[in-house]
C-alpha positions in Angstrom: 143.9 7.3 -18.4 142.9 10.8 -19.6 140.2 11.2 -22.2 138.8 14.2 -24.1 135.5 14.3 -25.9 134.2 17.2 -28.0 130.6 18.0 -28.7 128.5 20.9 -30.0 129.6 21.0 -33.6 127.1 21.4 -36.4 126.0 23.4 -39.4 125.1 27.1 -39.2 124.8 30.0 -41.6 127.2 32.8 -41.9 126.9 35.1 -38.8 125.5 32.3 -36.6 126.8 31.0 -33.4 127.9 27.7 -31.9 129.2 26.6 -28.5 131.7 23.7 -28.4 132.3 21.7 -25.3 135.1 19.5 -24.3 134.7 17.0 -21.4 137.9 15.7 -19.8 137.9 12.6 -17.7 140.7 10.7 -15.9 143.7 12.2 -14.2 142.8 15.8 -14.9 144.6 17.1 -11.8 147.8 17.6 -13.8 146.4 19.9 -16.4 148.5 22.9 -17.3 146.5 24.2 -20.2 143.8 23.2 -22.7 143.3 24.5 -26.2 141.1 24.3 -29.2 142.6 23.5 -32.5 141.0 23.3 -35.9 141.9 21.8 -39.3 140.1 22.8 -42.4 140.2 20.7 -45.6 143.5 21.2 -47.4 145.0 23.3 -44.6 147.3 22.6 -41.6 146.0 22.2 -38.1 146.1 25.5 -36.3 145.5 26.6 -32.8 142.3 28.6 -32.3 142.5 29.5 -28.6 144.1 28.2 -25.4 143.6 28.7 -21.7 145.8 28.1 -18.7 143.8 25.9 -16.4 144.8 27.5 -13.1 145.1 31.1 -14.0 142.5 31.4 -16.8 145.0 33.3 -19.0 143.8 33.0 -22.6 145.3 33.2 -26.1 143.4 33.7 -29.4 144.5 33.3 -32.9 144.2 36.5 -35.0 141.5 35.0 -37.2 139.1 34.5 -34.3 140.0 37.5 -32.1 136.9 39.3 -30.9 134.5 36.5 -32.2 135.4 33.5 -30.2 135.6 33.1 -26.4 137.4 30.2 -24.6 136.4 29.3 -21.1 136.7 26.5 -18.6 134.9 25.0 -15.6 137.6 23.6 -13.4 135.1 21.8 -11.1 133.5 20.0 -14.0 136.7 19.5 -16.0 135.1 21.0 -19.0 136.2 23.6 -21.6 134.1 25.6 -23.9 134.5 27.6 -27.1 131.8 30.2 -27.8 131.9 31.0 -31.5 130.0 34.0 -32.7 129.8 35.8 -36.0 130.8 32.6 -37.8 132.3 32.8 -41.2 132.7 30.1 -44.0 136.4 30.2 -43.3 135.7 28.8 -39.8 134.6 25.6 -41.3 136.8 22.9 -40.0 137.1 19.9 -37.6 137.7 21.4 -34.2 139.8 19.4 -31.7 140.2 19.7 -27.9 143.7 19.3 -26.6 145.4 19.2 -23.2 148.9 20.0 -22.0 150.0 18.3 -18.7 152.1 20.0 -16.0 155.7 19.6 -17.0 154.8 18.8 -20.6 156.1 20.7 -23.6 153.3 20.1 -26.0 149.6 19.2 -26.1 149.7 15.5 -25.4 146.0 14.5 -25.3 143.5 15.0 -28.1 139.9 14.4 -28.6 138.4 12.9 -31.8 137.1 16.2 -33.1 133.8 17.8 -33.9 132.8 19.1 -37.3 131.8 22.8 -37.7 130.3 23.8 -41.0 129.4 27.4 -41.8 127.4 28.0 -45.0 127.4 31.1 -47.1 
């Protein structure tokens, strides 16, 4: 019913930039918030940034504060993550997630896109 697809991952050098995109399709009218998560090898999945779909209120993890910017295009049902000044520690699989209105957690997930930052 609702599908999320990430794109934009790749390999960059330290200090480089990437922009991730997440396309949502289906019953997107019940979206409360969307977020980017990441999971590095050997580490737990962690939230990177989130955005309230109607208000645009954002949250950022301390590790990416000032370097990453989350945004959304409500008309196109797309979410973006602009990643600047990338570090090797940013290397991870990045996932797009969606929380529905009335939901308590992020219920829908994309397949993930790999981001690799070399030294």
